[in-house]
C-alpha positions as CSV (number, residue, x, y, z in Angstrom):
1,X,1.3,-29.2,-12.1
2,X,3.4,-26.0,-12.8
3,X,3.5,-23.7,-9.7
4,X,2.6,-20.1,-10.0
5,X,5.4,-17.6,-10.0
6,X,5.7,-14.5,-7.8
7,X,7.9,-11.5,-8.1
8,X,8.3,-9.7,-4.7
9,X,9.9,-6.4,-3.9
10,X,9.9,-4.1,-0.9
11,X,10.0,-4.0,2.8
12,X,8.2,-7.3,3.2
13,X,10.1,-9.2,0.5
14,X,12.1,-11.6,2.7
15,X,9.1,-12.7,4.9
16,X,6.8,-13.0,1.9
17,X,9.3,-15.0,0.0
18,X,9.5,-17.5,2.9
19,X,5.7,-17.5,3.1
20,X,5.1,-18.2,-0.7
21,X,7.9,-20.8,-0.9
22,X,6.3,-22.7,2.0
23,X,3.1,-22.7,0.0
24,X,4.7,-24.2,-3.1
25,X,4.9,-21.0,-5.2
26,X,8.0,-20.3,-7.3
27,X,9.8,-17.0,-6.9
28,X,10.9,-15.1,-10.1
29,X,13.2,-12.2,-10.7
30,X,14.6,-12.2,-7.1
31,X,16.5,-9.1,-5.9
32,X,20.2,-9.7,-5.0
33,X,19.4,-9.7,-1.3
34,X,16.8,-12.5,-1.8
35,X,19.3,-14.6,-3.8
36,X,21.7,-14.2,-0.9
37,X,19.2,-15.0,1.8
38,X,17.8,-18.1,0.0
39,X,20.9,-19.7,-1.4
40,X,19.2,-23.1,-1.9
41,X,16.2,-21.9,-3.8
42,X,15.9,-22.4,-7.6
43,X,14.8,-19.0,-8.6
44,X,13.1,-18.5,-12.0
45,X,13.2,-15.7,-14.6
46,X,9.7,-16.2,-16.0
47,X,7.0,-13.6,-16.6
48,X,5.4,-13.5,-13.1
49,X,1.8,-14.6,-12.4
50,X,1.8,-12.3,-9.3
51,X,3.7,-9.1,-8.6
52,X,4.0,-7.8,-5.1
53,X,5.3,-4.3,-4.1
54,X,4.9,-1.9,-1.2
55,X,2.1,0.6,-1.0
56,X,3.4,4.2,-1.1
57,X,3.3,4.6,2.7
58,X,4.7,1.1,3.4
59,X,1.8,0.0,5.6
60,X,0.9,-2.8,3.2
61,X,1.4,-4.2,-0.3
62,X,0.0,-4.0,-3.7
63,X,-0.7,-7.5,-5.2
64,X,-1.1,-7.5,-9.0
65,X,-2.3,-11.0,-10.2
66,X,-3.2,-12.3,-13.6
67,X,-6.0,-14.3,-12.0
68,X,-8.4,-13.0,-9.3
69,X,-6.9,-13.9,-6.0
70,X,-10.0,-15.9,-5.0
71,X,-9.2,-18.2,-7.9
72,X,-5.6,-18.9,-6.9
73,X,-5.3,-22.0,-4.9
74,X,-3.0,-21.9,-1.8
75,X,-2.6,-18.1,-2.0
76,X,-1.1,-17.5,1.5
77,X,-2.1,-13.9,1.8
78,X,-5.5,-14.6,3.2
79,X,-7.5,-14.3,6.4
80,X,-6.6,-17.8,7.5
81,X,-3.0,-16.9,7.6
82,X,-3.7,-13.3,8.8
83,X,-7.1,-13.0,10.4
84,X,-6.6,-9.2,10.8
85,X,-6.0,-8.7,7.1
86,X,-7.7,-5.7,5.4
87,X,-8.3,-6.4,1.7
88,X,-9.1,-3.6,-0.7
89,X,-9.8,-4.4,-4.4
90,X,-8.5,-1.6,-6.6
91,X,-10.9,-0.1,-9.2
92,X,-8.0,0.4,-11.5
93,X,-5.3,-2.3,-12.2
94,X,-1.7,-1.8,-12.9
95,X,-0.8,-1.7,-16.7
96,X,-4.4,-1.5,-17.7
97,X,-4.9,0.6,-20.8
98,X,-7.8,3.2,-21.1
99,X,-9.1,5.7,-23.6
100,X,-9.0,8.8,-21.5
101,X,-10.3,12.4,-21.7
102,X,-8.5,15.3,-20.3
103,X,-10.7,17.3,-17.9
104,X,-8.3,20.0,-16.8
105,X,-4.7,20.6,-16.1
106,X,-2.4,22.2,-13.6
107,X,0.6,23.8,-15.3
108,X,2.4,24.6,-12.0
109,X,2.4,21.0,-11.0
110,X,2.9,19.8,-14.6
111,X,0.0,17.4,-14.4
112,X,-3.4,16.9,-16.0
113,X,-6.6,15.3,-14.6
114,X,-8.3,12.7,-16.8
115,X,-11.5,10.8,-17.0
116,X,-11.1,7.0,-17.5
117,X,-14.7,5.9,-17.3
118,X,-17.7,6.9,-19.4
119,X,-19.8,9.6,-17.8
120,X,-22.7,8.3,-15.7
121,X,-25.6,9.9,-13.7
122,X,-24.3,11.5,-10.6
123,X,-20.8,11.9,-11.9
124,X,-20.7,15.6,-11.4
125,X,-18.9,15.5,-8.1
126,X,-16.3,13.0,-9.4
127,X,-15.4,14.5,-12.7
128,X,-11.9,13.0,-13.0
129,X,-10.5,9.6,-12.2
130,X,-6.7,9.8,-12.5
131,X,-3.6,12.1,-12.7
132,X,-1.5,12.2,-15.8
133,X,2.0,13.6,-15.8
134,X,2.3,16.5,-18.3
135,X,0.1,19.4,-19.3
136,X,-2.6,18.5,-21.9
137,X,-5.5,20.6,-23.2
138,X,-8.9,19.9,-21.7
139,X,-11.1,17.9,-24.0
140,X,-8.1,16.0,-25.6
141,X,-8.6,12.2,-26.0
142,X,-5.6,10.1,-25.1
143,X,-4.6,6.5,-24.7
144,X,-3.1,6.0,-21.2
145,X,-1.8,3.2,-19.1
146,X,-2.2,2.8,-15.3
147,X,1.2,3.3,-13.8
148,X,0.0,2.9,-10.2
149,X,-3.5,2.1,-9.0
150,X,-5.3,4.2,-6.4
151,X,-4.0,3.9,-2.9
152,X,-5.5,5.7,0.1
153,X,-6.0,9.3,-0.9
154,X,-3.9,8.9,-3.9
155,X,-5.6,8.8,-7.3
156,X,-4.3,6.4,-9.9
157,X,-1.3,7.7,-11.9
158,X,-1.4,7.2,-15.6
159,X,1.1,7.6,-18.4
160,X,0.8,7.9,-22.2
161,X,3.7,5.5,-22.6
162,X,1.8,2.3,-23.5
163,X,3.6,-1.0,-22.9
164,X,3.2,-4.8,-22.8
165,X,5.7,-6.7,-20.7
166,X,7.1,-10.2,-21.1
167,X,9.9,-12.1,-19.5
168,X,12.8,-10.5,-21.4
169,X,11.0,-7.9,-23.5
170,X,8.9,-4.9,-23.0
171,X,6.9,-3.9,-26.1
172,X,6.6,-0.1,-26.3
173,X,3.6,0.9,-28.4
174,X,4.7,4.5,-29.2
175,X,8.3,4.0,-30.5
176,X,8.2,2.1,-33.8
177,X,11.3,0.1,-34.5
178,X,13.3,1.5,-31.6
179,X,15.4,-0.8,-29.5
180,X,16.5,0.1,-26.0
181,X,18.7,-2.0,-23.7
182,X,18.4,-2.1,-19.9
183,X,21.0,0.1,-18.3
184,X,21.6,-2.7,-15.8
185,X,23.2,-4.8,-18.6
186,X,26.7,-3.5,-18.3
187,X,28.6,-6.0,-20.5
188,X,29.4,-4.0,-23.7
189,X,29.6,-7.1,-25.9
190,X,26.3,-8.5,-24.6
191,X,24.6,-5.1,-25.1
192,X,25.8,-4.9,-28.7
193,X,24.6,-8.5,-29.3
194,X,21.2,-7.8,-27.8
195,X,20.8,-4.5,-29.7
196,X,21.5,-6.3,-33.0
197,X,19.0,-9.1,-32.0
198,X,16.4,-6.4,-31.4
199,X,17.0,-4.7,-34.7
200,X,16.4,-8.1,-36.4
201,X,12.9,-8.4,-35.1
202,X,10.1,-7.8,-37.6
203,X,8.5,-5.0,-35.6
204,X,5.2,-3.3,-36.4
205,X,4.1,-0.1,-34.8
206,X,6.1,-0.6,-31.7
207,X,9.6,-0.8,-30.3
208,X,11.2,-3.0,-27.6
209,X,13.1,-2.6,-24.4
210,X,15.3,-5.6,-23.7
211,X,15.1,-6.2,-20.0
212,X,17.9,-7.0,-17.5
213,X,16.9,-10.7,-17.4
214,X,17.7,-11.1,-21.1
215,X,21.5,-11.0,-20.4
216,X,21.2,-14.5,-19.1
217,X,19.0,-15.9,-21.8
218,X,19.9,-17.3,-25.2
219,X,19.1,-15.3,-28.3
220,X,17.0,-18.1,-29.5
221,X,14.8,-18.0,-26.4
222,X,14.4,-14.2,-26.6
223,X,13.4,-14.5,-30.3
224,X,10.9,-17.2,-29.4
225,X,9.4,-15.0,-26.8
226,X,9.1,-12.1,-29.3
227,X,7.4,-14.4,-31.8
228,X,5.0,-15.7,-29.1
229,X,3.9,-12.3,-27.9
230,X,3.9,-10.5,-31.3
231,X,0.3,-11.6,-32.1
232,X,-1.0,-10.4,-28.7
233,X,0.7,-7.0,-29.2
234,X,-0.7,-6.6,-32.7
235,X,-4.2,-7.2,-31.3
236,X,-3.6,-4.6,-28.6
237,X,-2.4,-2.0,-31.1
238,X,-5.6,-2.6,-33.2
239,X,-7.8,-2.3,-30.1
240,X,-6.1,1.0,-29.0
241,X,-6.7,2.4,-32.5
242,X,-10.2,1.2,-32.9
243,X,-11.6,2.3,-29.5
244,X,-13.4,5.7,-29.7
245,X,-15.2,6.0,-26.4
246,X,-13.7,6.8,-23.0
247,X,-13.2,3.6,-21.1
248,X,-11.1,0.5,-20.6
249,X,-9.3,-1.0,-23.6
250,X,-7.2,-3.8,-22.1
251,X,-6.5,-5.3,-18.7
252,X,-3.9,-7.9,-17.8
253,X,-3.8,-7.8,-14.0
254,X,-6.2,-7.5,-11.0
255,X,-4.8,-5.2,-8.4
256,X,-5.5,-5.5,-4.7
257,X,-4.2,-3.6,-1.6
258,X,-3.5,-5.6,1.6
259,X,-3.1,-3.4,4.7
260,X,-0.9,-4.9,7.4
261,X,-1.8,-4.2,11.0
262,X,0.8,-4.5,13.8
263,X,-0.3,-8.1,14.4
264,X,0.4,-9.0,10.8
265,X,3.8,-7.2,10.8
266,X,4.7,-9.1,13.9
267,X,3.9,-12.4,12.2
268,X,6.0,-11.3,9.2
269,X,8.8,-10.4,11.7
270,X,8.7,-14.1,12.9
271,X,8.9,-15.4,9.3
272,X,11.8,-13.1,8.5
273,X,13.6,-14.1,11.6
274,X,13.7,-17.7,10.4
275,X,15.9,-16.5,7.5
276,X,17.9,-13.6,9.0
277,X,18.2,-12.1,12.5
278,X,15.2,-9.8,12.9
279,X,14.4,-7.4,15.7
280,X,11.0,-7.0,17.3
281,X,8.9,-4.5,15.3
282,X,11.2,-4.7,12.3
283,X,8.4,-4.3,9.8
284,X,6.7,-1.6,11.8
285,X,9.9,0.4,11.9
286,X,10.6,-0.2,8.2
287,X,7.1,0.9,7.3
288,X,7.2,4.0,9.5
289,X,9.1,6.3,7.2
290,X,7.2,9.4,6.3
291,X,9.9,11.7,5.2
292,X,13.7,12.0,4.7
293,X,14.5,10.0,7.8
294,X,17.1,7.3,7.5
295,X,15.6,5.2,10.3
296,X,15.4,2.2,8.0
297,X,19.2,2.2,7.7
298,X,19.5,2.4,11.5
299,X,17.3,-0.7,11.8
300,X,19.6,-2.5,9.3
301,X,22.7,-1.5,11.3
302,X,21.0,-2.6,14.6
303,X,20.3,-6.0,13.0
304,X,23.8,-6.2,11.7
305,X,25.0,-5.8,15.3
306,X,22.7,-8.6,16.5
307,X,23.9,-10.8,13.7
308,X,27.4,-10.5,15.0
309,X,26.5,-10.6,18.7
310,X,23.2,-12.6,19.2
311,X,23.3,-12.1,23.0
312,X,22.9,-8.3,22.4
313,X,19.4,-8.6,20.9
314,X,17.3,-7.5,23.9
315,X,19.7,-4.6,24.7
316,X,19.7,-3.4,21.0
317,X,15.9,-3.6,20.8
318,X,15.5,-1.4,23.9
319,X,18.1,1.1,22.5
320,X,16.3,1.1,19.1
321,X,12.9,1.8,20.7
322,X,14.3,4.6,22.9
323,X,16.0,6.2,19.9
324,X,12.8,6.0,17.8
325,X,10.7,7.6,20.5
326,X,13.3,10.3,21.4
327,X,11.7,12.4,18.6
328,X,8.4,12.4,20.5
329,X,8.9,14.9,23.3
330,X,6.3,17.2,25.0
331,X,5.4,20.1,22.7
332,X,6.2,18.3,19.4
333,X,3.4,18.3,16.8
334,X,2.5,15.0,15.3
335,X,0.2,13.8,12.6
336,X,-2.8,11.4,13.1
337,X,-3.2,9.0,10.1
338,X,-6.7,7.6,10.3
339,X,-6.8,4.9,7.7
340,X,-10.4,4.0,6.6
341,X,-11.5,0.5,5.5
342,X,-12.3,2.0,2.1
343,X,-8.6,2.7,1.6
344,X,-8.9,6.4,2.1
345,X,-6.5,7.9,4.6
346,X,-7.8,10.9,6.6
347,X,-5.2,13.2,8.2
348,X,-7.0,14.3,11.4
349,X,-6.2,17.6,13.0
350,X,-2.5,17.4,14.1
351,X,-1.9,17.2,17.8
352,X,0.7,18.3,20.3
353,X,2.4,15.7,22.5
354,X,1.6,16.3,26.2
355,X,3.4,13.3,27.8
356,X,5.2,10.1,26.8
357,X,5.3,7.1,29.1
358,X,7.1,3.8,28.6
359,X,4.9,0.9,29.8
360,X,5.7,-2.8,30.5
361,X,6.0,-5.2,27.6
362,X,7.7,-2.5,25.5
363,X,4.5,-0.5,25.1
364,X,4.4,3.3,24.9
365,X,1.6,5.6,25.9
366,X,1.4,9.1,24.4
367,X,-1.2,11.7,25.5
368,X,-1.9,14.1,22.6
369,X,-3.9,17.4,22.6
370,X,-5.6,18.5,19.4
371,X,-7.0,22.0,18.9
372,X,-9.7,22.3,16.3
373,X,-9.6,24.6,13.3
374,X,-13.3,25.2,12.8
375,X,-16.4,26.1,14.9
376,X,-18.9,25.1,12.2
377,X,-21.0,22.0,12.3
378,X,-21.6,19.2,14.9
379,X,-19.5,16.4,16.3
380,X,-20.8,13.1,14.9
381,X,-22.6,11.1,17.5
382,X,-22.2,13.6,20.3
383,X,-25.0,15.9,19.2
384,X,-22.9,18.8,20.3
385,X,-22.2,22.0,18.3
386,X,-18.6,22.8,17.5
387,X,-17.4,26.0,19.2
388,X,-14.4,28.2,19.1
389,X,-11.6,27.0,21.4
390,X,-12.8,23.3,21.5
391,X,-10.0,20.8,22.0
392,X,-9.5,17.1,22.5
393,X,-7.1,14.9,24.5
394,X,-6.5,11.4,23.3
395,X,-4.5,8.4,24.7
396,X,-2.5,6.6,22.1
397,X,-1.0,3.3,23.4
398,X,1.1,1.3,21.0
399,X,-0.6,-2.0,20.3
400,X,-4.0,-0.9,21.6
401,X,-7.0,-1.7,19.6
402,X,-8.9,1.3,20.9
403,X,-8.3,5.0,21.2
404,X,-10.1,7.1,23.8
405,X,-10.6,10.8,22.9
406,X,-12.2,13.2,25.3
407,X,-13.6,16.5,24.0
408,X,-13.5,19.7,25.9
409,X,-14.8,23.3,25.7
410,X,-12.2,26.1,26.0
411,X,-13.3,26.4,29.6
412,X,-12.1,22.9,30.3
413,X,-15.7,21.5,30.5
414,X,-15.8,17.9,29.1
415,X,-18.8,17.4,26.7
416,X,-18.1,14.0,25.1
417,X,-15.9,11.0,24.7
418,X,-15.1,8.9,21.6
419,X,-13.9,5.3,21.9
420,X,-12.5,4.4,18.5
421,X,-12.2,0.7,17.6
422,X,-9.2,0.2,15.4
423,X,-6.2,-2.0,14.4
424,X,-3.4,-1.9,17.0
425,X,-2.0,1.6,17.2
426,X,1.4,2.1,15.6
427,X,3.7,5.1,16.0
428,X,5.3,6.2,12.7
429,X,8.1,8.7,12.3
430,X,6.0,11.8,12.5
431,X,2.9,10.6,14.3
432,X,0.4,7.7,14.6
433,X,-1.1,5.3,12.1
434,X,-4.0,2.8,12.5
435,X,-6.9,1.3,10.5
436,X,-10.2,2.6,11.7
437,X,-12.9,-0.1,11.9
438,X,-15.6,2.4,11.3
439,X,-17.7,1.5,14.4
440,X,-17.3,3.8,17.5
441,X,-18.7,4.1,21.0
442,X,-19.6,7.6,22.0
443,X,-20.5,9.1,25.4
444,X,-22.3,12.4,25.5
445,X,-22.2,15.1,28.2
446,X,-24.8,13.2,30.3
447,X,-22.7,10.1,30.4
448,X,-25.0,8.2,28.0
449,X,-23.1,5.8,25.7
450,X,-24.2,4.5,22.3
451,X,-22.7,2.7,19.3
452,X,-22.5,4.6,16.0
453,X,-21.7,3.5,12.4
454,X,-22.3,-0.2,13.1
455,X,-23.7,-0.5,9.5
456,X,-20.4,0.7,8.1
457,X,-18.6,-2.1,9.8
458,X,-21.2,-4.6,8.4
459,X,-20.7,-3.2,4.9
460,X,-17.0,-3.8,5.1
461,X,-17.6,-7.4,6.2
462,X,-20.1,-8.0,3.4
463,X,-17.7,-6.6,0.8
464,X,-14.9,-8.9,2.0
465,X,-12.7,-6.0,3.2
466,X,-12.3,-7.7,6.6
467,X,-13.1,-11.2,7.7
468,X,-16.5,-12.0,9.3
469,X,-14.9,-13.3,12.5
470,X,-12.9,-10.1,12.9
471,X,-16.1,-8.1,12.3
472,X,-17.9,-10.0,15.0
473,X,-15.1,-9.6,17.5
474,X,-15.0,-5.8,16.9
475,X,-18.8,-5.6,17.3
476,X,-18.7,-7.6,20.6
477,X,-15.9,-5.3,21.9
478,X,-18.1,-2.2,21.2
479,X,-21.0,-3.9,23.0
480,X,-18.8,-4.5,26.0
481,X,-18.0,-0.8,26.3
482,X,-21.8,-0.2,26.5
483,X,-22.1,-2.8,29.4
484,X,-19.2,-1.2,31.2
485,X,-21.1,2.1,31.4
486,X,-24.4,0.4,32.3
C-alpha cells in the first residue's frame, strides 16, 4: 500500500514531520531545514495528498487535503492525539475555482469584494464572500481561484490567476503558450533546457510554470507528467468557459483549520525536542508574533545556545521568559484576542496592564483594566445597563483555563462578574490570546450565579469543532463554579 504524502511548512513543521513519519506518512517537498533535521528520511518530490501551512496568526494550521480528513486512515492530527484540538472546516478550499460577481470595490485599498455563491434568501446582510486584489467594476463576472481560505475574521482571498498544480508543473490558464521557470532554479544550462522542454509541449489555452522540483527530474518524467495532466486541464478550461452562473466550478482540496491550544503546543514542543533541542514554550513563542518583532529569531538564538551548552537550558528558559514579559509593564496597553469556536476572532476592548506577577511553575499573572467605549446596550447575562465610565478588571494567568473579569461602575461599585471558560491563556507579543469555549458563568450584583450560552458549547460539540469529552469537561467545570457559590 502506497503511503499518503504530506507537504509541511511553517512554525510547526519539524514537530509535525516527526508526527506524520511516526504514522507511516511520506513527506514530500521538504524545506532545507527539514532535510537537515531528518537526514535518514527518504523524502519524496510527488504531488502532495496533504498540504500543511500556518494560519495567518500562527496559532494553528491550515490542512488542505485531497480527501476529507475523516476518510484518511491514521491521520495523526485528531482528538486522540490532541484531545484539546479545535477543528474548523473551511467553507472555501484552497485552489478551488469559482464564477464570481463583483459587488463593489475599494480603489484606495486596490481591492474588490466579490460574491462566490448564488444569492439565497436572507443573503442581504452577507452580500459578498471574498476579497479580490485589484479594482473591478461592480456587476462584472469573473473566474477566480481561492488563494487563501477564510481564517478568523479574514475573508477568503481570491485571484483571477487560475492555475492547476502538479509535481513539477503549474498550468496557468490565462497565459497561452507562455513558459516560465522557477527563480529558485539557478543553473543557467538547466533553465535553458527546461525552457526548451516547455516550449515543446503541445499547449492549448494555457501556459506552464516549471517548478523548482523539476531541476532534479528527467525531461522524460516531466513530459510524462504533462501528458498525464493535460486531459484534466482541458476539461477544467471547458468547465470554466461553459459555466454561466455564480458558484463553484472546480474543487481539488478540502481545507480545514486546526487551532492549537497551549497544551497542544506543549506536546509539539516535546515532539520537536526529540529531533532538535527545543525550549519550553517554543511553539507558543513562535506563534506569538503580531507585528515587526524579531522575537522568533531570539528564540532561535536561545536554542542555539542550549544546543552548544545543554546544561544552560533552565537558565536560558528563565532569561527568555523574563525578556518576553519585559514588554508588559504597568501602564502598557495590550490587546485581548478572543478566538471563537466558529473561527472568528474578536478583538475585545484593549486593556491597560495594572500589575505583572511571576508565579511558581513559570506562570505569569497579569491584572488588566479595560475601560469601555460605549454606554449603549446591556451586558449579556448580567442584566445590567451599560453606563458611561464603566470599566472591568480581569486576571489573566498563563495556562489558566478560566478568566475572571469583574465589572465596575465609575464610582467603583462592582455590579457583576464573568468567569470565562477557555483554552489555556497565552500571552502574545502585544497581548493575550485564547480560544473561548462559548459557555460562561456570570454573577450579578446580588451574588447570584448562572451558566449562559451552554447551547453554543453543545452546538460546537455536535458540529465536531471540539471533541465530546472536552465539551463534557468544560460543562462540568462550569457547574462546579455554580456549586462553589452555593
